[in-house]
C-alpha positions in Angstrom: 22.8 14.7 -8.4 24.8 12.3 -5.9 25.1 13.9 -2.2 28.6 14.9 -0.8 30.5 14.3 1.8 30.3 17.8 3.1 26.6 17.9 2.1 26.3 14.9 4.6 27.3 15.7 7.3 25.6 19.1 6.8 22.4 16.8 7.3 23.7 14.9 9.5 24.3 18.5 11.8 21.2 20.4 10.8 18.2 17.5 9.8 17.5 19.3 6.5 19.3 19.4 2.8 18.7 21.6 0.3 19.5 20.9 -3.0 19.0 23.4 -6.3 17.8 22.4 -9.2 16.3 18.9 -8.0 13.4 19.5 -10.9 13.7 20.3 -14.0 11.9 23.4 -14.9 10.0 21.3 -18.1 8.7 18.9 -15.4 8.0 21.4 -13.2 5.8 23.5 -16.0 4.5 20.4 -16.8 3.0 19.9 -13.7 1.1 23.0 -13.3 -0.2 21.9 -16.4 -1.6 18.8 -15.2 -3.6 20.2 -12.3 -5.8 23.1 -14.0 -8.9 24.1 -11.8 -7.7 21.5 -8.8 -9.4 23.3 -5.9 -13.3 22.7 -8.6 -11.6 19.2 -9.2 -11.5 17.9 -6.1 -14.7 19.7 -4.7 -17.0 18.1 -7.7 -15.5 14.6 -8.3 -12.2 14.2 -6.2 -10.4 10.4 -6.7 -11.5 7.3 -4.5 -7.8 7.2 -2.9 -6.8 11.2 -2.6 -8.2 12.6 -0.1 -8.0 16.7 1.0 -8.1 19.0 3.9 -10.0 22.9 2.6 -8.7 25.9 3.6 -11.0 26.9 6.7 -14.0 27.8 5.2 -14.1 31.1 7.3 -11.6 32.3 5.0 -13.2 34.9 1.8 -10.6 34.9 -1.2 -11.0 38.2 -2.7 -11.1 38.3 -6.3 -7.3 39.6 -6.8 -6.0 36.3 -4.5 -8.1 34.1 -5.6 -6.2 30.2 -5.5 -4.9 28.9 -8.9 -8.0 27.6 -10.8 -10.6 28.0 -8.4 -13.3 30.6 -8.8 -14.3 33.0 -6.1 -17.0 30.7 -4.5 -14.8 27.8 -5.0 -13.2 26.4 -1.7 -9.3 26.2 -1.8 -7.1 23.7 -1.2 -5.3 23.2 1.8 -3.5 19.6 1.9 -4.1 16.9 -1.0 -2.9 13.8 0.0 -1.8 10.9 -3.0 -1.2 13.8 -5.0 0.6 11.2 -7.6 -2.9 9.9 -8.3 -3.6 13.5 -10.0 0.0 14.6 -11.3 1.8 11.8 -13.8 4.7 14.1 -13.3 5.5 13.6 -9.9 4.3 10.4 -9.6 7.1 9.9 -12.4 9.5 12.5 -10.1 8.4 10.6 -6.9 9.9 7.2 -7.6 12.7 8.9 -10.2 16.5 7.7 -9.9 17.2 11.3 -9.4 15.5 11.3 -5.7 15.3 7.7 -4.6 19.5 8.2 -5.1 19.3 10.8 -2.5 17.0 9.5 -0.1 19.0 5.9 -0.1 22.4 8.1 0.8 20.5 10.4 3.7 18.0 7.7 4.9 18.3 4.4 4.5 19.0 1.6 1.0 15.8 0.7 0.8 13.3 2.9 -0.1 9.8 3.4 0.1 6.8 5.5 -0.8 4.3 6.7 2.2 3.1 9.7 0.6 2.4 12.9 -1.5 0.8 15.8 -0.9 0.7 18.8 -2.4 0.3 22.0 -0.5 -1.1 25.0 -2.7 -0.6 27.8 -0.1 -3.0 30.2 -2.0 -1.6 34.1 -2.5 -3.1 36.1 0.6 -5.3 33.4 2.4 -2.6 30.9 2.4 -2.5 29.5 6.4 0.4 29.3 8.4 1.8 26.0 9.3 2.6 25.4 13.2 5.9 24.5 13.9 6.1 21.1 14.8 8.0 17.6 14.1 6.3 15.1 11.1 7.2 11.8 13.7 4.1 13.4 16.0 1.9 12.3 13.4 4.3 9.0 12.1 4.6 7.9 15.6 2.7 4.7 16.1 4.4 0.9 18.4 5.8 -0.3 15.8 8.8 1.9 13.7 10.8 4.6 13.9 11.8 7.9 13.3 14.4 7.4 10.5 11.1 8.6 7.7 12.7 11.2 5.3 10.8 14.1 3.4 11.7 15.8 0.5 9.1 19.1 -0.1 9.8 20.6 -4.7 8.8 23.7 -5.0 6.6 24.4 -7.2 6.3 28.7 -7.4 9.4 30.7 -5.8 8.9 30.3 -2.2 9.8 33.2 -0.1 9.9 35.3 3.3 6.6 36.9 2.1 4.9 34.2 0.8 5.5 31.3 3.6 8.5 29.1 2.4 9.7 26.7 5.1 11.4 26.9 8.7 13.4 24.6 10.3 15.6 24.4 14.0 18.6 23.3 12.8 19.5 20.6 14.7 16.4 19.9 16.8 15.9 15.8 15.7 18.7 15.4 18.2 16.1 16.4 20.7 13.8 13.4 20.1 10.3 13.9 20.0 8.9 16.7 21.2 5.3 17.0 23.7 2.9 17.9 21.0 -0.5 19.6 21.1 -3.3 17.7 19.9 -6.5 19.5 17.7 -9.1 18.1 14.7 -7.8 20.6 12.6 -5.8 20.0 9.3 -2.1 20.3 10.9 -3.5 19.5 14.3 -0.5 18.8 16.0 1.8 21.0 16.4 4.4 22.1 19.4 3.0 24.9 21.8 2.3 28.6 20.4 1.2 27.0 16.7 3.6 29.2 14.4 5.3 32.4 15.6 9.0 33.9 14.6 11.5 31.6 16.2 15.0 33.3 16.8 16.8 30.2 16.2 15.1 29.5 12.7 16.0 29.8 9.6 14.2 30.7 6.4 15.0 28.8 3.1 13.4 30.7 0.3 12.8 28.2 -2.9 13.0 28.4 -6.7 10.7 26.1 -8.6 12.5 22.7 -9.0 14.2 22.8 -5.6 13.8 20.8 -3.3 14.7 19.8 0.5 14.8 16.8 2.1 14.5 16.7 6.1 13.7 13.9 8.9 11.4 12.9 10.6 12.3 14.4 13.7 13.6 18.1 12.8 11.5 21.1 13.3 9.5 23.2 11.1 6.5 25.3 9.8 5.9 27.9 7.5 4.3 31.4 7.4 0.9 32.5 6.3 1.0 33.8 3.1 1.0 37.5 3.2 1.5 38.0 -0.5 -0.3 38.2 -3.7 1.5 35.2 -5.4 0.6 31.5 -4.8 2.9 29.6 -3.2 2.1 25.5 -4.1 4.5 22.8 -3.2 4.9 19.0 -2.7 6.2 17.1 -0.7 6.9 13.2 -1.2 7.3 11.0 2.6 9.3 8.0 2.3 10.3 4.9 4.8 12.2 1.9 4.8 10.1 -1.2 4.3 8.9 -3.1 7.1 9.3 0.1 9.1 5.7 0.7 10.4 2.3 -1.4 9.5 0.0 1.1 6.5 3.2 3.5 5.9 4.3 2.3 3.4 1.9 2.1 0.2 5.1 1.1 -2.8 8.4 -0.1 -2.2 11.2 1.6 -4.6 14.3 0.3 -3.6 
């Protein structure tokens, strides 16, 4: 799967690029099979290098809308960092030629893994992701905003369950001032999340992937539907672009 001239021009203009069918349905099925009872497992015995952030403890999970594989009393994961350590299929996908070739086209010929994170926005309780630029989290004195994300859809991502939304062209605005709070996704633009007229929603089917820059403004609505909206984001960097921001050199 390559990047066409038209796709690259669209990516450079908008700051994001949707690739349909990036990951096979069989691989998506394997990911789901590798993550049974993931909420309960991570609460009981998370691997040493895996870092988990939980949905707000004050949010009650109704029996009909509990997390995939989670009992009613379980806490629900909002973000699981280093998800390649709990899913062999995610580990294979992030380093596959399919993804790395596209990252090399859009970012830099040299490619490194920064991190991989599972984002299970569960039915009825998955919170909104505030408007933000990833570089607000990643900025140091030693790096430039050349990193690139690829988010793959594990479930259908719809308007009702909180698909990604982007502000096209906002990657050209430079880093904006972000508020900072002690919480998951605690760096965000004023107003947290709200509907923006200039925002573009990106519904995705399982296996679709979207690549986006470290400076494009994006967010997502809460999951108010009866259906889960799982996704996984791979963050790529260029070797040498920031100390401790390269987990593994891939190319």
